[in-house]
C-alpha positions in Angstrom: -0.6 3.3 9.8 -3.7 3.6 7.7 -4.0 6.3 5.1 -6.6 9.0 4.7 -9.6 8.0 2.7 -8.7 10.7 0.2 -5.4 12.4 -0.6 -6.6 15.7 0.9 -8.2 14.3 4.1 -6.2 14.7 7.2 -6.7 12.6 10.3 -8.9 13.8 13.1 -7.3 15.3 16.2 -9.8 14.0 18.6 -8.9 11.2 21.1 -11.2 8.5 19.6 -13.2 8.4 16.4 -17.0 7.9 16.5 -16.4 4.1 15.9 -14.3 4.0 19.1 -11.0 3.4 17.2 -7.9 5.4 18.0 -7.2 7.7 15.0 -4.1 7.3 12.8 -1.1 9.6 12.8 -1.2 10.3 16.6 2.6 9.6 16.8 3.4 12.0 14.0 4.0 15.7 14.7 1.6 18.0 12.8 4.3 19.6 10.6 5.4 16.1 9.4 1.8 15.1 8.8 1.4 18.2 6.5 4.6 17.3 4.6 3.4 13.7 4.2 -0.1 14.6 3.0 1.3 17.1 0.5 3.6 14.4 -0.8 0.8 11.8 -0.8 -1.5 14.2 -2.7 1.2 14.9 -5.2 1.6 11.2 -6.0 -2.1 11.1 -7.2 -2.0 14.2 -9.3 -2.7 13.9 -13.0 0.3 12.4 -14.8 1.3 9.9 -17.5 -0.1 7.1 -15.3 -3.9 7.2 -15.1 -5.7 7.1 -11.7 -7.0 3.5 -12.2 -3.5 2.2 -12.8 -2.2 4.1 -9.8 -4.8 2.5 -7.7 -3.9 -1.0 -9.0 -0.2 -0.3 -8.2 -1.3 0.9 -4.8 -3.2 -2.4 -4.2 0.0 -4.3 -4.9 2.1 -2.0 -2.8 -0.4 -2.2 0.1 -0.1 -6.0 0.0 3.7 -5.8 -0.1 3.8 -3.5 2.8 1.1 -5.3 4.8 -1.2 -2.3 5.1 -4.8 -3.4 5.5 -6.2 0.1 5.8 -4.4 1.1 2.7 -5.6 -2.0 0.8 -9.2 -1.4 1.6 -9.0 2.3 0.6 -7.1 1.5 -2.7 -9.5 -1.4 -3.5 -12.5 1.0 -3.1 -10.7 3.7 -5.2 -9.7 1.2 -7.9 -13.3 0.2 -8.3 -14.4 3.8 -8.3 -12.0 4.5 -11.1 -13.2 1.6 -13.2 -10.9 -1.3 -12.4 -12.5 -4.6 -13.2 -12.4 -7.7 -11.0 -9.9 -9.2 -13.4 -7.6 -6.2 -13.2 -7.7 -6.2 -9.4 -7.0 -10.0 -9.4 -4.1 -9.4 -11.7 -2.6 -6.8 -9.4 -3.0 -9.1 -6.5 -1.4 -12.0 -8.4 1.6 -9.8 -9.3 2.0 -8.9 -5.6 1.8 -12.6 -4.8 4.5 -13.4 -7.4 6.8 -10.7 -6.1 6.3 -12.0 -2.5 7.1 -15.5 -3.5 10.2 -14.4 -5.4 11.4 -12.5 -2.3 11.3 -15.8 -0.4 13.4 -17.5 -3.1 15.8 -14.5 -3.1 16.3 -14.6 0.7 16.9 -18.4 0.7 19.3 -18.2 -2.3 21.4 -15.6 -0.4 21.5 -17.7 2.8 22.2 -20.9 0.8 25.1 -19.2 -0.9 26.5 -17.9 2.4 26.2 -21.3 4.0 27.2 -23.2 0.8 24.0 -25.4 1.0 22.5 -27.2 -2.0 19.6 -29.3 -0.9 18.4 -30.0 -4.5 20.1 -29.9 -7.9 
């Protein structure tokens, strides 16, 4: 499910957008959408973590959760809030590292269960 382009934007209730795409959130009841958008907006309020850093975290999370729409929106916002290409690259690299570690973690668990040691 793609996210709104801004924390306050709610999806359109029309059948198709002007681009011919089906709008997001059509399977979510309006009361739950309101709760979600309130929560989403709250996560981006002013806090100890600056907005650029929140967008870099969101880039990594978007990659981890395989959300292309989220990734595009957070890349745009990261740039808007001053993220450099090096900072964006580092966020992507961190996501890559965590993804690779998850593969190792899963195979370690299965290897232990099956008592397999392919290499010392």
